[in-house]
N, C-alpha and C positions, 0 to 999 in steps of 0.2 A: 508543511504544505508541499504537495507534489503537483507539479504542473507538466503537462505534455500536450502536444498538438495532435488532434485527430486527423492525421494525414497519412498518405501512402508511404512516406519516408519512415514512419513509425509503425508500418504494417497494419494501419487502420484505414482511414479515409472514407468509411461508411457512416451513415447516420446511426447513432447509438440510441437505443430506447432508454427511458427512465429505468434505472436499475440500481441495485446495491453493489458496490465495488469493495472487494476484500483486498487488503494490502499486506502481503507477506514480506518478510525480509530474511536475509540469511545471517545467522549469528552463530559463530563457531561451528561451521559446517552443518548446521541444522536450520530448517525452515521454522520461523516463529511468526505468530500472528502479530501484526503491527497495529492494525485498526481496520475500520470499515467506514464507508461514507456512501451517501445516496447522491447519484448524479441525475440531473434532469435530461430530457431529450436533447441530444447534442448533434447538430448537423455536421457534415464533413468539413474539414479545414477550420474547426473552431478549437480553442484552447480549453482543456479540461483541468479543473483545479480540484484536488482531493485534499481535504484536511485530515491529517493523520492523527491528531490528538496530542496531548501532552504526556510525556513520560514522567512519572513521579517516583518510581522506584524500580530498580532492576535487581533481581536476586543474584546472589553470589554463591560461590562454592566454598565449603569448609572441609577440611580433612580432619577426621577424628582418629586418634591413636588409642587402641584398646590393648590393655595388658593381659 
């Protein structure tokens, strides 16, 4: 869950329309898609809560040696 206030301190503070919010994150110097959520119309100075979802598996790297 990600929470933030729709305020001028967070460079917002304007009424936000109902929209889809995409949540990126930085993983090993690359941007990766974390999730998305739908927010309702949010007036200024209100708290926005975005559910990021559950992580069930994250891929790993393997090194193969060829002869």
